[in-house]
MARRO-451952 format. One record per residue (C-alpha): x negated, y, z negated. Coordinates in Angstrom, 1 decimal, m for minus. Layout:
<nukes>
(nuke (X; Y; Z))
...
</nukes>
This chain:
<nukes>
(nuke (m5.4; m1.4; m8.6))
(nuke (m2.5; m3.7; m9.0))
(nuke (m3.1; m7.1; m7.3))
(nuke (m0.5; m8.7; m5.0))
(nuke (m1.4; m12.4; m4.3))
(nuke (0.2; m13.9; m1.2))
(nuke (0.0; m17.6; m0.5))
(nuke (m0.1; m17.9; 3.2))
(nuke (0.6; m20.8; 5.8))
(nuke (1.1; m20.7; 9.6))
(nuke (4.9; m20.1; 9.3))
(nuke (6.6; m17.1; 10.5))
(nuke (8.1; m16.6; 7.1))
(nuke (4.6; m16.5; 5.6))
(nuke (3.4; m13.8; 8.0))
(nuke (6.5; m11.7; 7.2))
(nuke (5.8; m12.1; 3.5))
(nuke (2.4; m10.6; 4.1))
(nuke (3.6; m7.6; 6.0))
(nuke (6.2; m7.0; 3.1))
(nuke (3.4; m7.3; 0.5))
(nuke (1.2; m4.9; 2.5))
(nuke (3.8; m2.3; 2.6))
(nuke (4.5; m2.7; m1.0))
(nuke (0.8; m2.4; m1.9))
(nuke (0.6; 0.8; 0.1))
(nuke (3.6; 2.2; m1.7))
(nuke (2.1; 1.4; m5.2))
(nuke (m1.6; 1.9; m4.6))
(nuke (m2.1; m1.9; m4.8))
(nuke (m4.3; m4.4; m3.2))
(nuke (m3.5; m7.7; m1.5))
(nuke (m5.1; m11.1; m2.0))
(nuke (m4.4; m13.6; 0.8))
(nuke (m4.8; m17.3; m0.4))
(nuke (m4.6; m20.3; 2.0))
(nuke (m4.7; m23.8; 0.3))
(nuke (m5.9; m26.7; 2.3))
(nuke (m5.3; m30.1; 1.0))
(nuke (m8.2; m32.3; 0.4))
(nuke (m8.9; m34.9; 3.3))
(nuke (m8.1; m37.6; 1.2))
(nuke (m4.6; m36.4; 0.5))
(nuke (m3.3; m36.9; 4.0))
(nuke (m3.9; m40.7; 4.2))
(nuke (m5.2; m43.7; 2.2))
(nuke (m8.0; m43.6; 4.7))
(nuke (m10.3; m40.5; 4.7))
(nuke (m9.5; m38.0; 7.4))
(nuke (m12.2; m37.7; 10.0))
(nuke (m14.6; m35.1; 9.1))
(nuke (m14.3; m33.1; 12.4))
(nuke (m10.6; m33.1; 12.1))
(nuke (m10.8; m31.6; 8.6))
(nuke (m13.3; m29.0; 9.7))
(nuke (m10.8; m28.0; 12.5))
(nuke (m8.2; m27.6; 9.7))
(nuke (m10.4; m25.6; 7.5))
(nuke (m11.5; m23.3; 10.4))
(nuke (m8.0; m22.7; 11.3))
(nuke (m7.3; m21.7; 7.8))
(nuke (m10.1; m19.2; 7.9))
(nuke (m8.8; m17.8; 11.3))
(nuke (m5.4; m17.5; 9.8))
(nuke (m6.7; m15.6; 6.8))
(nuke (m8.9; m13.1; 9.0))
(nuke (m6.0; m12.5; 11.3))
(nuke (m3.7; m11.6; 8.7))
(nuke (m6.3; m9.5; 6.9))
(nuke (m6.8; m7.6; 10.1))
(nuke (m3.1; m6.9; 10.6))
(nuke (m2.8; m5.6; 7.0))
(nuke (m5.7; m3.1; 7.7))
(nuke (m4.1; m1.9; 11.0))
(nuke (m0.7; m1.7; 9.4))
(nuke (m1.9; 0.4; 6.5))
(nuke (m4.6; 2.4; 8.4))
(nuke (m7.2; 0.8; 6.1))
(nuke (m5.6; 2.2; 2.8))
(nuke (m4.8; m1.0; 1.3))
(nuke (m7.8; m3.2; 0.3))
(nuke (m7.5; m6.9; 1.3))
(nuke (m9.3; m10.0; 0.4))
(nuke (m9.2; m13.6; 1.7))
(nuke (m9.8; m16.9; 0.0))
(nuke (m9.5; m20.5; 1.1))
(nuke (m9.0; m23.0; m1.6))
(nuke (m9.5; m26.8; m0.9))
(nuke (m7.7; m29.3; m3.3))
(nuke (m4.1; m29.8; m4.6))
(nuke (m2.0; m26.9; m3.6))
(nuke (m0.4; m26.4; m7.0))
(nuke (m3.6; m26.6; m9.0))
(nuke (m5.7; m24.5; m6.7))
(nuke (m3.2; m21.7; m6.5))
(nuke (m2.7; m21.7; m10.3))
(nuke (m6.5; m21.6; m10.8))
(nuke (m6.8; m18.7; m8.3))
(nuke (m4.1; m16.7; m10.1))
(nuke (m5.7; m17.2; m13.4))
(nuke (m9.0; m15.7; m12.1))
(nuke (m7.2; m13.0; m10.2))
(nuke (m4.3; m12.1; m12.8))
(nuke (m2.0; m10.6; m10.3))
(nuke (0.7; m8.1; m10.9))
(nuke (3.0; m10.0; m8.5))
(nuke (3.0; m13.0; m6.3))
(nuke (4.8; m12.7; m3.0))
(nuke (5.7; m15.6; m0.7))
(nuke (7.9; m16.4; 2.2))
(nuke (11.4; m17.6; 1.1))
(nuke (14.7; m18.5; 2.9))
(nuke (15.8; m21.8; 4.4))
(nuke (13.2; m22.2; 7.0))
(nuke (10.4; m22.5; 4.5))
(nuke (11.8; m23.7; 1.1))
(nuke (14.9; m25.9; 1.8))
(nuke (12.9; m28.8; 3.1))
(nuke (10.9; m30.3; 0.1))
(nuke (12.4; m27.6; m2.2))
(nuke (11.2; m29.3; m5.3))
(nuke (8.2; m31.1; m4.2))
(nuke (6.2; m28.4; m2.2))
(nuke (2.8; m27.8; m3.6))
(nuke (3.2; m24.0; m3.8))
(nuke (6.7; m24.4; m5.3))
(nuke (5.2; m26.7; m7.8))
(nuke (2.5; m24.2; m8.7))
(nuke (5.2; m21.4; m9.1))
(nuke (6.9; m23.7; m11.8))
(nuke (3.7; m23.2; m13.9))
(nuke (2.6; m19.7; m12.9))
(nuke (3.4; m17.1; m15.7))
(nuke (3.5; m14.2; m13.1))
(nuke (6.3; m12.5; m11.4))
(nuke (7.2; m14.2; m8.2))
(nuke (9.0; m12.5; m5.3))
(nuke (10.4; m14.7; m2.6))
(nuke (10.9; m12.9; 0.8))
(nuke (13.7; m14.0; 3.2))
(nuke (13.2; m14.2; 6.9))
(nuke (12.9; m10.8; 8.7))
(nuke (13.1; m8.7; 5.5))
(nuke (11.3; m5.3; 5.6))
(nuke (9.9; m3.3; 2.7))
(nuke (12.0; 0.1; 2.6))
(nuke (11.1; 0.8; m1.1))
(nuke (13.0; m0.6; m4.0))
(nuke (15.9; 1.6; m4.9))
(nuke (18.3; m0.8; m6.6))
(nuke (17.6; m4.2; m8.4))
(nuke (20.3; m6.5; m9.4))
(nuke (19.4; m8.4; m12.6))
(nuke (21.2; m11.6; m13.0))
(nuke (21.6; m12.2; m16.8))
(nuke (23.3; m15.3; m18.4))
(nuke (24.5; m15.2; m21.9))
(nuke (21.2; m16.5; m23.4))
(nuke (19.4; m13.7; m21.6))
(nuke (21.7; m11.2; m23.2))
(nuke (21.5; m12.6; m26.5))
(nuke (17.7; m13.0; m26.6))
(nuke (17.4; m9.4; m25.4))
(nuke (14.7; m10.3; m22.8))
(nuke (12.0; m8.1; m24.8))
(nuke (9.1; m9.8; m23.2))
(nuke (10.1; m8.7; m19.6))
(nuke (10.9; m5.1; m20.5))
(nuke (7.3; m3.8; m19.9))
(nuke (7.3; m5.2; m16.3))
(nuke (10.9; m3.6; m15.7))
(nuke (9.5; m0.5; m16.9))
(nuke (6.7; m0.8; m14.3))
(nuke (9.1; m1.2; m11.6))
(nuke (10.9; 1.9; m12.7))
(nuke (7.8; 3.9; m12.8))
(nuke (5.9; 2.6; m9.6))
(nuke (8.9; 2.1; m7.4))
(nuke (11.5; 4.2; m8.8))
(nuke (13.8; 1.3; m9.3))
(nuke (17.1; 1.4; m10.9))
(nuke (19.0; m1.6; m12.3))
(nuke (22.4; m3.2; m12.3))
(nuke (22.8; m6.0; m14.6))
(nuke (25.2; m8.7; m13.6))
(nuke (26.6; m11.3; m15.9))
(nuke (28.8; m14.2; m14.2))
(nuke (31.4; m15.8; m16.3))
(nuke (33.7; m18.6; m15.4))
(nuke (37.5; m19.2; m16.2))
(nuke (38.1; m19.2; m19.9))
(nuke (34.9; m17.4; m20.9))
(nuke (35.0; m14.3; m22.7))
(nuke (32.3; m11.5; m21.8))
(nuke (33.3; m9.0; m24.7))
(nuke (30.7; m10.2; m27.2))
(nuke (28.0; m10.4; m24.6))
(nuke (28.7; m6.8; m23.7))
(nuke (28.4; m5.6; m27.3))
(nuke (25.0; m7.5; m27.6))
(nuke (23.9; m5.9; m24.2))
(nuke (24.5; m2.3; m25.4))
(nuke (22.1; m3.1; m28.3))
(nuke (19.2; m4.6; m26.4))
(nuke (19.1; m2.1; m23.5))
(nuke (18.4; 0.7; m26.0))
(nuke (14.8; m0.9; m26.4))
(nuke (13.9; 0.4; m23.0))
(nuke (14.8; 4.3; m22.8))
(nuke (14.5; 4.4; m19.1))
(nuke (16.8; 1.4; m18.8))
(nuke (20.1; 3.0; m18.1))
(nuke (22.1; 0.1; m16.3))
(nuke (25.5; m0.8; m17.3))
(nuke (26.5; m4.5; m17.7))
(nuke (28.8; m5.7; m14.8))
(nuke (30.8; m8.6; m15.4))
(nuke (31.8; m10.9; m12.4))
(nuke (34.3; m13.7; m12.9))
(nuke (33.5; m16.7; m10.3))
(nuke (33.3; m20.4; m10.5))
(nuke (29.5; m20.6; m10.1))
(nuke (26.6; m18.3; m10.7))
(nuke (25.7; m18.4; m7.0))
(nuke (29.2; m17.4; m6.0))
(nuke (29.3; m14.6; m8.4))
(nuke (25.8; m13.2; m7.5))
(nuke (26.8; m13.5; m3.7))
(nuke (30.2; m11.7; m4.3))
(nuke (28.5; m8.9; m6.3))
(nuke (25.8; m8.4; m3.6))
(nuke (28.3; m8.4; m0.9))
(nuke (30.2; m5.6; m2.5))
(nuke (27.1; m3.8; m4.0))
(nuke (24.1; m4.0; m1.7))
(nuke (20.7; m4.0; m3.3))
(nuke (17.2; m4.2; m2.4))
(nuke (16.0; m7.1; m4.7))
(nuke (17.8; m9.7; m7.0))
(nuke (15.9; m10.5; m10.2))
(nuke (16.5; m13.7; m12.2))
(nuke (15.0; m14.7; m15.6))
(nuke (13.9; m18.4; m15.6))
(nuke (12.6; m18.1; m19.2))
(nuke (10.1; m20.6; m20.0))
(nuke (10.8; m22.7; m16.9))
(nuke (10.4; m22.0; m13.1))
(nuke (13.3; m20.7; m11.0))
(nuke (13.8; m24.3; m9.9))
(nuke (14.5; m25.4; m13.4))
(nuke (16.9; m22.4; m14.1))
(nuke (20.0; m24.5; m13.3))
(nuke (18.4; m26.1; m10.4))
(nuke (21.5; m26.3; m8.4))
(nuke (22.2; m22.7; m9.0))
(nuke (18.7; m21.5; m8.2))
(nuke (18.6; m23.3; m5.0))
(nuke (22.1; m21.8; m4.0))
(nuke (20.6; m18.2; m4.8))
(nuke (17.4; m18.6; m3.3))
(nuke (18.2; m20.4; 0.0))
(nuke (21.1; m18.1; 0.8))
(nuke (20.3; m14.7; m0.6))
(nuke (19.7; m12.0; 2.0))
(nuke (17.6; m9.9; m0.2))
(nuke (14.2; m10.7; m1.8))
(nuke (14.6; m12.7; m5.0))
(nuke (12.1; m12.3; m7.9))
(nuke (11.7; m14.8; m10.5))
(nuke (10.4; m13.2; m13.8))
(nuke (9.3; m15.3; m16.6))
(nuke (10.1; m14.6; m20.2))
</nukes>
């Protein structure tokens, strides 16, 4: 079964991401792995945390995991296998190590301003995502899984010229598992020409027979503005970005923050 890993916390956005992941797992015949990372006692202060307080935090983490697992079982009528795991240590390292053991199909986490804007680049989980070579799906507040009919794939010039061959198998999986169809969007600024990129795109899309999307060119001052404009006129279920060898946060950091914090649909970061 395809594994969906969900890093969880005590936030409402985190709980909503769990529900989204559960509904998706039910649709694709997958399983959900809930992970809560508790920082080591020594992390919180130069002086060690009292043992009783650390135990309370640990017990609270176990309770959170158990409550969310029960909700998944009720929500899916027991049809989605769910496992729980509490890791103790540095958030980034522990989540990375867990994913290396689990090797998930997808990592799902709560997104949106409430959970990401504060500490956008320093959050332990976000730092882990910078190094995780797995697809990451950020779920905005109150998003509900209704299937994935249309995915907008945001491509820059480098994406188009590279052919993104390494991500084509995953895109094919999305087509097969969820019936997804794609619209490829290339944002260009004033003075830029999209003619050559369009010719190159016509060549690489033939590598995937089922990938029938046409290249849509949007002319706006910034990538964020272009994507927002396109999504405003062409509603989609997901937005997919390709951060290459870096994380979504290093994919033009200001553009990534602009897209992630203000996008009304789930945003997937897919490493090349």
